[in-house]
N, C-alpha and C positions, 0 to 999 in steps of 0.2 A: 504492498501499498503507502505511498506517495504521499507526505508530508510538505504541505503550501504554507507558508509564512504567508496575511495578509499583511499588505501599509501597516503600518504603527503608527498612530492619532493622536499626538500633543504630547506626543518623547512616554508616552504609555511604550510597550513590549505588548506589538497583536498579538491575538489565538493562535495557535500552529489548525487548520482545516485537511482535516484527511478528506483526499480526492486518490477514487478507486476505482473499477473499471464494470463497467455494467455485466459483462460476464459472470465478476463476484459477487454481485449483485439476486442476480437470473441465481445465480443455486445459492444461493443462503433465501428467497421467493422458493425455489423451489421442493426445498432440503423441507421449508416449511408446513410448507405443503403438507411433503407426506407426513414429516409429524402428528401434523392437524386430527387428521385422514387413519392416522391412526391409534390416536388419542379418542376419537370418537366412535371408530370403533370398536374399542376398548369397553370406555363406555358403555353403548350399545351393549356389550356381552352381559357388563355387571346388571344392568335392568334385567334386564332375560331371568339371568341366574336370580333374583330378588325377588323376582314373580313365580321363578320354579318355587324358590322356599317359600312362598306365603302359604302360597296352593298346596303344597307340601303343610303345611302348620293346619289350613284351616279343613284340612280330612283327618285329621291330627285331635283335632279340639272338641269333636265329638267322643271321643272316650274315655279325654280325661274330666269330660264335666258329669262322666258316668262315674270314675273315678271319688271323684272330689264329693257327690252325692250318697252314692257305697258309702264313703264312708262316715259321715253327715252320721242316714239310718244308727247305725251298728258304732255311732254314740247317742245320739239317743234312747236305742236302748237298753245299754247301758244305765243311765241313767232309770228309765221306767225301770228294769228286772235289778 
C-alpha cells in the first residue's frame, strides 16, 4: 500500500493518506461478501436447530405433566391415609 502525505497546512505536519489499488479493494469486498454469506448460512442452520429442539420439547411436555400430576396424587393419598 502506498502512503501519500498531503500538503502541510499552516506549518503543521499533515496526516498521511493511504492509497490502495482498486484490485485490493475488490478482493476485500469479495471476501467480505463470502464471509457474510457463510455467516447467514450458519445463522439459518442454528435457527433450524432451535426449531427442532422446541418441537422435541413440545412432545415431551405431556409426559412431564403426567409425572407431575402422578406425584401430586401420591402426596395427596399419603396425606389422606
